[in-house]
N, C-alpha and C positions, 0 to 999 in steps of 0.2 A: 455259718451262722454270723449274723451281723452283731458286733459289739458296740454299744454306746459308751463313748469315753469322753470325759470332761478333763481338759488339761488347763490348769490354772497357773498362770505365770505372767511375767511382764513380757509383752510382745516385742519390745525392742532389744531383748537379750539375744545376742547373735547365735548362740548355740540353740536356744529354745526355738528361735525363728526357723532354723533349718530342720529341726526335729518335727515341728508342727507341719511343715511343708511335706515332709516324707510321710507322716502318718495320714495326712489328708488324702494322699493318693492311693491308700489301701482300699480295695473293694469291699473288704469285710470289716472295716472300722468306720463307724459314724462318729467323727470327731467334732466336739464342740469346744472352742477355745474361750477361756475366761481370763480377762486381764483384771486382777484384783485391785489395781490402782484406778480403774475406770468403770468397771461394771459392779454395781451394788444391787442389793436385793430388797424386794418387798417381802418381808418375812412371812406374811400370811399367804403369799402366792409365789412360792419358789418356781423358777423356770422349769418347764417340762423336761428340758435336757438334763437338768441336775436330778430331778425327782426320779427319772427313769434310767439313770446312769448305771452301767454295769461295772464301771471303774472310775474313780476320781484320782487324778494325778495332780499333786500340788507342789510347786516350787515356791516355798513360802517367802513372801516379801512383807506382808503386813497383817493386821488383825482380820481383814476380810478373808484371807486365805485360811486362817485359823478357824474363823466362823464356819467356813465351808466344811472343814474337817469335822467340826463338832456336829454339823448337820448330818454329815455322812454317818457318823457313829450313832447318832440318835435314830436314824432311819435305816441302819444296817446296810449301808451302801459300801461295797469294798473300796479301799483306798490303797495306793502304793505304800505309803507310810501312814500309820494311824495317828490320830491327834495326840495320843499320849506320848508316842515316840517323838513327834515333832516338837511338842512343848518341852520335853526333856532336853532336846538338842538346842532349843532356843534359849533356855535358861542355863547360863554357865555354871551356876552353883549346883543345880540338880544334875547336870551332866557330870560335874566333878564327882559327886557321890557315886554315880554309876560306874565311871571309869576306874575309880579306886577299888570298887568291888570286883571289876574285871581283872585288874592287876593282882588282887588278892586271890581270886579263884583260879588264876592261870599262872602259876609260878614260873612256867617255862618261858614266858615272854619277858620276865624280869631279868633274864640273862643278858638281854640285848637292849631292853627299853626300860625307861623310868618315867615317873610322873612327878612333876614338880610339887614342892610344898605349896600350900595355898590357904587362903582365908577369905571370909566375907566380913565386911565391916561397913561403917557409915561415917560420913564426914560432916554430920550435923554439928558435932563439937570438934572444931578443927584442932584445937590445942590437945585435946584428948587423943585424937587420931594420930597426931604427930608423935606424941609420947609413946603410943603403942607401936608405931611403925619404925621408930629410930633403930631399935636393936635388930630389925629384920632386913634392913637395907642391904643391897639394892632390891627393889621390888618393881613389878609391873602392875599398874592399876588398869583393870579392864571393866567395860560396862557389863552389868548384870545380864542384860539381854543383848544378843548378838545379831539378830536378823535385821534390825533397823539401821541401814548403812548411814543415815543422816544423823542419828543420835547415839553414836557409839564412840568409844575411845580406847586407846591402847597406849598408856603413858608410862615411860620409864622414870623411876625416882631413884637417884643415886645419893643425893644429898637431901637432908630433911627440908631445906628451904624450897626445894622443888615441889613439895606438896602444895605450897602457896600458889605457885605458878599453875599447877594442875587445877586447883580449886577455882582460881579466878577465870580460867579458861572454860571450865565445864560446870560451874556451879548451877547453871540452869537445868542440868541433867542429873543432879545429885539428890533428887528427892527419894531415891531408893538406894538400897545397899549396893556397894561395889564389890567386884570380884578381884582378888589380888593373888598374883603368883610370884614366887621367889624368882628373881632374875637369874637365868642360867647362862653363864659364859659359854659361847659356842664358836664355831668356825666362821660365823658371820653369814651363813647361808640358811635358807629355809627350804625344806623338802616337803612339797605338797603331794600327798598321795590321794588318788581318786579311784573309787571303787564302783564298778557297774556289774552287778551280779557276781560272777566268779572271775571277772577280768579286773586287773589292777594296773593302774598307770601312775607315772610320777613325773613331776616337773621340779626343777630346782631354780631358785632365784635368790637375790640378795635379801637378807633379813631387813625389813623396814626400820627396825630399831637401830641396826648397825649403820644404815644409810644416814639416819638422823645423827648418830654419834660422830660420823665422819664429816658430813656436809652441812649439818645444822639448817636444813631447809625449813621454811615457815609451814609448809604442808607437803605431805607425801601422797601422791596418787598411786596406790599400790597396783592399779590396773596397768600402769605404764612401765612397771619394773620388768626388765628383760627376763625371759624364762627360757629354759631349755629342758628337754626331757632327760631323765636319768633312769638307769636300769634298776628294776625292782628286784631286790634279792629275796631269798626264800623266807627269811625271818619277817620281813615286812609283809609278805604275802600271808604268812601264818597269822600275824597280828590283824591284818585286814579281815581274814575269815572269822577270827574270834570276835572282833568288834561287830561284824555284820550279824552274827548269830546272837550275841548277848544283848545288843541294842535294838535288834529287830529292824535293821536297816538293809535295804537292797541297793540303794544308790547313795553314796556319801563320800566325804573327803576328810582327811585329817592331816595335821601339820607336825613335822618332826624337825628338831634341831639336833646337831651332832656336837658333842663335847670337843673342845679344841685338842686335848691331848689323849683322848681315849676313843676307841671304836664303840661308842655307846650313844644312844639317842634318847631324847626326851620328847614325849608326846605332849604338845602344848595347846592343841585346839582340835575340835572336830565339828563338822557341819553336815547336816542332812542336805542332800541335793545341791552341791556346790556349783560354781560357775564353769569349771572345766577349762579355763583359759590356758592356752599353751600346749594342749595335746593335739597332735595332728590327726585329722579325720575322726575326732571324738564324736561328732554328730552321727556318723555312721554306726559307731559302736553303741551309742545311747539309743538310737532308733531301733537297731536290731534287737537289743535287749527288751525294749518296751513292746515291740511287735510280738516277740515270743511270749512275753508275760501276758499280754492281752489275749492272745490266742489260746493260752493254757488256762484261762479263767474257768 
């Protein structure tokens, strides 16, 4: 049986490019690729490939991808991740609510993992914000929405004067509330865990904040930070399974940092359908999972 599949993602992403190539060669999959940065819709006449899709796979980059997921929900078209799940992951504050509930409902994961204290606030009144922030330092100010790579920030504040630096640099993006996490002292490394179905992979790299503290660069391109794979221990695997079930995610990633003096980790971020950089042959694992998923529709 032929399955009509729409894959929406940026074509220049190296992992996506390889996966698309593999899926296109399948005799029982009729694949339609959609680049949400280039292909837009006449809303009164949606393309036949989308209207007749058996599955829509979205690697979210912009509002066009979200619009596609809304269309799928309205017209009862199956999606790998539904629009409610993706919107939850896109919004750091709504994601925070859900992750806290996961930690509350699964006390066994709290033996090894923690979730940092956090807040949402607004910098419309700068002096008021600084007065609020002072007793909470050090903090990390993050953008409310995380999928827009050109309009997001991750800024460490150790001294209250640094709020002014942050404000002057990002004031054009501060028309909405910001997400704030308590800064956790760690071993200077970031462990990125990638999940594809029941398979769990991990890479470790220097934490960008610690690179900034050491080298004081004007800008850090996180894609250029060296990465190497690390062994996934059983507690991480269990955490991944719980997050997958509770958040209704099949393909996702999350970030862990390790305390300097304790064998304990903090979960500081989560992303639906991550980039998977640094994992050897990840294209094959991702393709295999998607093929099985499509054929079991």
